[in-house]
C-alpha positions in Angstrom: -9.4 1.9 -4.0 -12.9 0.6 -3.4 -13.9 -0.4 0.0 -15.3 -3.8 1.0 -17.0 -5.0 4.1 -14.8 -6.8 6.6 -14.7 -8.0 10.2 -11.4 -7.0 11.4 -8.5 -5.4 10.0 -4.7 -6.0 10.2 -2.4 -2.9 9.8 1.0 -4.2 8.7 2.1 -1.1 7.3 6.0 -0.2 7.8 6.7 -3.8 8.6 9.0 -6.0 6.3 8.9 -9.8 5.6 8.4 -12.1 7.3 6.6 -9.8 9.9 3.3 -9.1 8.0 2.6 -12.7 7.4 3.4 -13.8 11.0 1.0 -11.3 12.1 -1.4 -12.3 9.7 -1.1 -15.9 10.9 -2.1 -14.7 14.4 -4.8 -12.2 13.4 -6.8 -14.7 11.3 -7.8 -16.6 14.4 -9.6 -13.6 15.8 -11.8 -13.6 12.7 -15.0 -16.0 12.7 -15.0 -18.7 10.1 -16.4 -17.3 6.8 -15.6 -13.7 8.3 -13.4 -11.3 6.5 -10.1 -9.8 7.4 -8.7 -6.7 5.8 -4.8 -6.6 5.6 -3.0 -3.3 4.8 0.7 -3.6 4.2 3.5 -1.6 2.5 5.9 -4.4 1.9 5.8 -5.5 -1.8 6.6 -9.1 -0.9 3.1 -9.4 0.5 1.9 -9.8 -3.3 3.6 -13.1 -3.1 3.3 -14.1 0.7 -0.4 -13.3 1.3 -1.7 -15.4 -1.8 0.5 -18.4 -0.6 -0.5 -18.2 3.0 -4.2 -18.4 1.8 -3.6 -21.1 -0.7 -1.6 -23.3 2.0 -3.9 -22.6 4.9 -7.3 -22.8 3.0 -8.4 -19.1 3.4 -9.8 -17.3 0.4 -8.2 -14.2 -1.0 -11.3 -12.6 -2.1 -9.8 -9.4 -3.2 -6.6 -7.5 -3.5 -6.0 -3.9 -4.3 -2.5 -2.2 -4.9 -1.0 1.0 -5.4 2.7 1.8 -5.8 3.1 1.8 -2.0 0.1 0.3 -0.5 -1.2 -3.3 -0.7 -4.7 -4.2 0.6 -5.9 -7.6 0.9 -9.4 -9.1 1.8 -9.3 -12.6 3.1 -12.1 -14.8 3.9 -11.3 -17.3 6.8 -11.6 -20.7 6.0 -12.1 -23.7 8.5 
């Protein structure tokens, strides 16, 4: 996986739905507007939940990288 620049990281490994998105909802507020949050998860449901989170709350999913067991997202915080 390639590495991107980010402001903060959320480690949601080992957590299952809905915990990763609940943690994401809280952690995104610690990132400055236009800053980038890196999210690392092991729950495959994040491939559905994280893009929806971004869409509904006006954040930008700028990159996502997946292996069989690891899901990494880079989210630019919106207003």
